C-alpha positions, 0 to 999 in steps of 0.5 A: 108232712115233713114240714109238720113234723119239723114244726112239731119238733121245733115246738118242744123243748126236746130240741134235736141234739145233732152234735154227734154228726151222725146221719144213721136212721132207724126204721119204724115199721107199722101204721100209725093207727096202732097206738103202739106204733104211734107212741113210738113215732111221737117219741122219736119225733119229740126226741128229734131222732131221725127215722124212716117209717114203713107203714106196713100192715100185719095182714097185707104186709106180713111177708115184709115184716117177717124178716125183721120180726118173726112174730109179724107184729108192730111196732117193730123198730130196726136200729141203726146197727141192724138190731131189732126191737119188738115191743113198744115199751122196750123201744121207748126204754132204748130211745130214752137211753139215747138222750140225756137224763133231763130230756127223758120222757119217763121220770128218772127218780122215784116215786114219779118213775113207777107212777108214770110206768103204772099209768103207761102200763094201764094205758097199753094194757087197755090198748091190748084189750081193745085190739083183742076185742076187735080181732075177736069180732073180726076173725070169728063167725061165732063170737065168744060173749064171755070173752067180749064181756071180759074185755069190756070189763077190763077196758072200763076198769082200766079207764076208771082207774086212769080217770080217777088218777087224772082227775086229781091232777090239774096240770096240762101234762099228767105229772106236771111240769112243762114237758110231755111224758110217755104216759101222756102219749100212751093214754091219748094214743090208746083213747084215739084207737079205742074211740075209732075201733070201738065207737060204741063201747064207751063214751068219753063223756063218762070220763071227763078228765081223760076226755080233756087230756086226750083233747089237749094231746091230740091238739098238739102238732106232733099228734097231728103229724104222727096220725092216721085214721083207723083202717080195719084190716081187710 
């Protein structure tokens, strides 16, 4: 695994900046079957930022997570100074602050910045609904048909919006250029989770631009290194 991660780092123009000489390590808590944990792990790897991974489950390892995050949610990112971040977008914003502006995976100028933030927000919102739908079915003996249908409509609506945007862009990465962005990562990570947690819900064949995007991203070394099949909580 370490070799694969190093190969993933070396394959990208985000070469690690080791000029500071620091050996401080952050801690990323959560399993990579969560698209939110995975997007942070991929960003850390591409930025060449050293971190320790604690693949703790919010169910079976809640007591381990709680001292760091009273919400017992993942991802949780423990910084080198002991401060804790508890939401994936906030984590990425912090990681972007650790690298030079030309290496940041969210654009730094408008209108590209708000466009990329919108795509990432649609993807993570879709992920939130997919998680919510999963737990509705898992934890309730009587499932709310109204809630299930609402989640389905929101998921398909977000996918339709993402498909419409991606279909207008022919480049490998969502916003062009030769570098992957946080939006690319968010969309692919969420689509992987959606397909594994809800295989019957949507068919990617109905969203060809998204399907092609996900296939390209999942073929990258970093996506293969920072990966875990979906494991339903017991």
